[in-house]
N, C-alpha and C positions, 0 to 999 in steps of 0.2 A: 420206302419200306425197309430197305436194308439198314436204316438207321437203328432199328431195334437191335441189330447185332452189335452195335457199338456201345450199348449201355454198360456192359461189364468193363469197358475200357475207360470209363470215366475216372477210374482210380489212377490212370496214367494219362494225364492230359496231353503230353507231348506226342505220344504214339496214337492217342485216340483220334486226333484230328485227321491224320493220314488214313487210318484204317476206316474211319467213318466215311470218308470220301469214297474209298473203294467199295465198302459194303453197300453204300447207298446205290452206286451205279450197278453193282452186281445184283443186288436185291431187286432193283427196278427192272433190269434186263431179264432176270429169271422170271419175274412175275409176268412180264410182257410175253416172254416165250411160252410160258405155260398157258396163258390165256389164249394165245394165237393157236396153240397146238390142240386145244379143246374144240373140236369141230362142232359140238352140240351147242356151244356158246356163240351168240352173235357178238359182233364187234361192239355194239352199243351196250349189250348186257355186261360184257367183260369190263367195259369202261366204268359202268355204274358200280360194279363190284369193287373195282380198284379204288374208286373215290370213297366208297363206304369203308374199306379196310383202312385207308388213311385216316378217316374220321375216327374210327375205332381206336387205332393206335394213338392218335392225338389225345383222345379222351382218357385212355389208360395212363398215358404219360402225365396228363394234367392231374389225374387222381393221385399218382405217385408223388407229385410235387407237394402234396399235403402231408407226406410221411416224414418222420424224423430223419430217416435215411437220406431222402432227397435233400432235406434242408442242410444236412452236414456235407453232402457232396457239393451242393451249390456254394456253400461257404468255403469249401476247400478249393474248388475250381476258380473262384473269383477272388481268392486271397483276402477273404473277409469283407469284400466290397458289398455283398448282399446281407451282411449282418445288421439288419435294421430292426427296429422294434415299434410296436404300436401300443401305446398306453402301458409301456413296461413289459410287453410280451412279444415274443418272436412271432412275426406274422408275415414274413416274406413268402410263405407258402401260398397265401391268398394272392399276392402280387404275381408270383410265378405262374399260378393257374391262369390268371388274366393274360399274362404275357404269351404263354403257349397258345391259348385259344385266339388271342388277337392276331398272332402270326398266321394261323391257318385261315382265319376269317379274311385277313388282308389278301392272302393268296387266292382265295375264291373270288373276292371282289375284283382283283386284277384280271382273273380269267373271265369273269362275267363281262367286264368291259371289253376285253380283247375279242370275245366271241359274239358280240352284238350283231344280230342280223344274219348269222350263219343258218342256212336252210337245208344244206345237204353236205355230204362228205366231199362233193366236188369242189367246194370252197376250200381254198388252201389253208384257211385258218382252222378248219375242222381237225387238222392234225394236232393242234394244240389241245384239243379235247380228248382225242383217242390215242395219241402217241406221245413221244418225247417223255417217257416216264422217268428216266434217269435224271434229265435236267429239271423236271418239275419237282421231283423229290428233293433235289439239291437246293432249288429256290425256296421250297418250304422250310427246309432246315436252316437256310441262310436267314430267312425272316425270323425264325425262332431265336437265332443267335443275336440278330440286330435288336430285337425287342428288349434284350437284357441291358442294352446301353441307353434305353429310354428311362428317364427318372420315374421312380415308383409313384410319385404323386399323380402322374398322368393316368396310370392304371387304377389308382384308387378312385379317381373321378370316373374313369371309363366303366369300371365294374359297378359302381353305385348307380349310374344313370343310363349310359348308352347301352351297355351289355344287358341291363335289366329290361330296357325297352325292346331290344332285339329278341330277347328270350320270350317276352310276352307276344311279340309279333309272330314268332315261330310257333308258339302254342296255339294262337288264334288261327293261323293259317292251316295248321294240322287239323283243327276242328272243322273248319270250313271244307277242307278236302275230304274229311271223313263223311260229312253229310252228303257231299257231292257223290262220293263213292257209293253210298247207300242207295241214292236215287238211280245212279247209273246201273248198278247191279240189278235192281228190281226191274227197271225198264228194259234192260237187255234180256232178262229171262222172259218177261211178258211178251216182248217182241218175238222171241223164238217160239213161244207157245201159240201166239196168234197167227204167225205166218206159216209155221210148219206143223202145228198141232202135235208137238212132240211130247209124248208122255214122260220122256226122260227129263226134259227141262221142267215140266210141271212137278214131277216128283222132287227134283232138286230144289225148286223154289219153295215148295211146301215143307219139305224136310228140313231145309236150312232155317226157315222161319221158326218152325217148332223147336228145333235144336237150340237156336239162339235164345228164344224165350225161356226154354227149360234151364239153360245154363245161367241166365240172368237171375231167375228166381232161386236157383240153387245157391248162387253166390250170396244173394240177400239173406237166405236162411242161415248160411254159414256165418255171415257177419253178425246177425242177431245173436247167434249162439255163443260165439267166441269173443266178439269185440263190443258188445252193447250191454255189458253187465252194469250193475248199479254204480252210479257215480261217473259213468262215461257219457256225459251229456253231448259232447261233440260228436262222438261216433253214433249215438242214438239218433241225433238230429240228421246227420248226413245220410245214414242208411234209410231213415223214414222218408226223407225228402226224395231220395232216389227212387224208392218204391212208388210213392205217390205220383211223381212226374212220369215215371215209366207207364203207369196205368193211364195217365192223362194223355200222353202223346199217342198211345195206342188207340184210345177212344177218338181223339181228334182225327187220326189218319183214316178212320172208316166212317167218319161223320158224313151224312148225306150231302151236306153243303160242300164240304171239301171234295168229295167224290165227284160232284157235279162240275166243279171247276178244274179238277185234276184227277181224271179217272184212274191214272196209273199210281196214285198214292195208295198206300195200304200198309198192312202189317209187316211186309217184308222189309221195308225201309226202317220202320219203327223197331223191329227186332235187332237189326244191326246197330242202330244208334243206342238201343237199350243195353245190349251186351257190352258195348264199348264204355258207356258211361258208368255202368255198374262195375266194370273192371277197374275204372279209374277210382271209384269210391272204395272198392276193396283194397286196391293198392295203397290208397291214402291211409286207411285205418290200420293196415298191416305194416306200414313203414313209419308210423308215428312213434315218438319216444315213449318209453314205458314209465315215466315218472308218476303217472296216475294209475298205474297197474291196469291199463286198458289194452295192452298189446301182449298177449300170452306167447306170441311167436318168439319174441326176444328172450323171454325167460326160459323157453323150451329148448333153445339152441344150445347144444353142448359145446362145440368149438366155436367160440365167438370170432376169432380171427378168420377161420375158414369161411364162416357164414358171411362175414363182411366182404371178403374177397370175391366169393361167388356172386353175392348180391351186386357188387359193383360191376363185375364183368357182364352179368346178365343185363344190368341197366344200360351199360354202354352199347352192348349188342342191339338192344331194343331201340336206342336212339339212332344208331347207324342205319338200321333197317327202316325205321319210320322216316328218317330224313330222306333216304333214297327213294322210297315210295312216294313221299310228298313231292320231292323234286321232279320226278318223272310224271306225276299226275297234275303238277301245277299248271300245265298248259290248259287245263279245263277252266281256269279262271280267266275267261275273257278271250279265248281263242276264236278266231273268225273262220267261216267256212272256206275262205280263199287262201288260207295259209298253206305252206308247203310241208307241214309236219305229217309224218305217217302215223296212222293209228297204232298205238302200242298193242303188240300181240296179234296184229292182223295176219302176219305170216303163219303163226301157229294155227290160226283158224283155217287158213287155206290148206295147210298141210294135213290137218286132221279132218277136213271135210265138213267143218261146221258151217261154212258159208257157201262153198262151191265144190261140187264133186269132180269137176274137170281137172285132170292132172296139170300141175304147173308146167311140166315140160311140153305138153300138148299146146298150151296157150302160148308159150314162147315160140314154138315152131310155127303156129298159125300166124303170129305177129311177124315173124321173120319172113315167112312166105309172102305175106301181104306187102311188106316193105320192099322185097325184091321185085315184085310185080310192079309196084309204083315206080321204082327206080328204072326198070326196063321201059316203062311207058313214058318216062321223062317227067313224071309228076313231082318227083323228089330228086335231089342231088345224090350223087353216089356216096357221099360221106354220111348219109342218113343211116346206112347200115352200121357204121362205126359208132354213131351216136346211140343207136339202139342197143348195141352191146354194152356201152357204158351205162345206159339207163337200166339195164337188167340187173338191178342191185341185189336181187336175191342170190345170184351166184357170182357177183363180182368179187374179185380178190382184193383185199384191203392192202396188199403190198407187204404183209407180215405173215403170210401163210394162212390167214383166216378169211372169213367171208364178211364182206361189207354190206350191211343191211340198211345203209343210209345213203346210198347213191341217189335214190329218187326223192329223198326227204328225210330229215332227221327224225328220230323217234320221240324227241322231246326238245323243249326250248333250252338250249345250252346256257344262255345267260341267266334265265330264271332258275335253272338247276343249281348254278353256283351261288346265286343270291340266297336260296333256301339253305344251302350248306353253310354259308356264312352266318345266317341267323341261328343255325343249329349250334355253331361254336359259342354263340352268346348264351344259348340255353345251357350248354354243358358247363360253361364257366359260372353261370348264375347258380345252377343246381349244386355245384361243388363248393361254392364259397358262401352261400347263405347260412348264417347262424353257425359259424365254425366254433367248435368247443376247444379253445386253446388249452384248457385245463385237463383235457382227456389224456390218459396215459396209454391208450391203445396204439398199436403199431400202424394200423391203417384206419383212415377216417371213413366212417359209414357214409354211403352215398344216398342222399335223399331222406335220411332219417331225422327230419326236423319237422316241427309244426308248420313252418313256412312251406315246405315241399308238400306236406299233406293238404294244406289249404289250397295250394295251387291246383292240385289234382281235383279236389272237391269242387272248387269254383269252375274249373275247366269242364267238369261234367255238367254243371248247371248251364254254362254258356253253350255247350254242345246241344243240350236239350232245347235251349232258346233258339239257336240257329235253325235247328230242324223244325221246330214249331213254326217259326216264321216262314220257312220254305213251304209249309203246308197251307198257311193262312194267307200268304202274300197274293196268290192268284184270286182269292176271294175278296181281299181288300182292294187290290189294284187289278181288276180284270182286264183293263185296257192294255196294260203293259205285258201281261202274261197270256194274252189271248191266243198267241200263236204257239 
């Protein structure tokens, strides 16, 4: 992360190398110290934030590679080695984006392989996930440098085929996890209502459902008013299909046959899917080019450069957040009851009394007393007390001044976490390099302002609706498989 401090030093390559090394170490050490000093942050949470920040910085650097400033600096640093052309036009910005994201993707794939099978922070390899930030940042930067020695033809093939497939896999995985989150959220609320007869949870479930439906219809009305004027057939079709499918999935979710096979299906899940898919549709029509005069937002913006920069940063922040959430929720895709992973957020529930009103300190004292009695009776060896202190991961020190919440089990699958991050780098590279306008004279390239990006969002909304619909009708079509 300290590498960001070295960007102004690109003008002086000889000094930049030495200071980059120091800045990287100092930046990583500072970040680690700050994270460990924040007692409210868990060790695993600080780790996820750090990887999200790295992805965010990598995405911003990739975006800057499309600017004339970055092209000139690359040409200066490589002594004109990177001065290549594509059909008579300078295009190494495209290749540079692929190089930078390939480097981070390779970094995450290496970590995914090294962390296979890690179940708790007691495993020595867990330190690779939660520590060694200085060396890890240096390895990432070294990968970036090494990619510039690989011929550009490799990255042209990589970007056109492999990165595109990885991007599609990332989008599809995100949609599956969104549907899973919708079901999990509704079932969790219903479980609280049924077991505790809690009016608070009932109000939250009903209020959130009504709020999400209200927001969905509000977005549809806004889209019809501003983006569906005469001649904008693409927008009109996308908005109308979104509205019709929204109504269709809502009707299916409360159909008597669906309720018979899945009583917990309902409007709560449909509302979450509806607002997300409607947001995707609105994002698609609001980011499309204005060559057909169907996007008034572009014409209404006063400072074009500022709007492009803000839009790009917001997009990168969204990708970093979405990737982190998807990576930590990815364990839902096929986890087994016997695994050693702890449920995300379980400690917050205990601390706030949502699951158990008994204080955590009392439970620890009772367990310690029972263990002492067992040791005195000869039922357990004397070192059982030491093992218990190690397994009390709620208060275990992580060795860096913070609290280790993964002594009893990791909060998420480390390898899957890094695989999803690697796929995210493919999505960033694809988003930035599809349909680049080399004739544009703007200083900064707009992010996602292409028909390709708009259609990806529109089709993603349709696929999300299809996945959710299948999750509703699958128990009806295959009752034997979903009987439990």
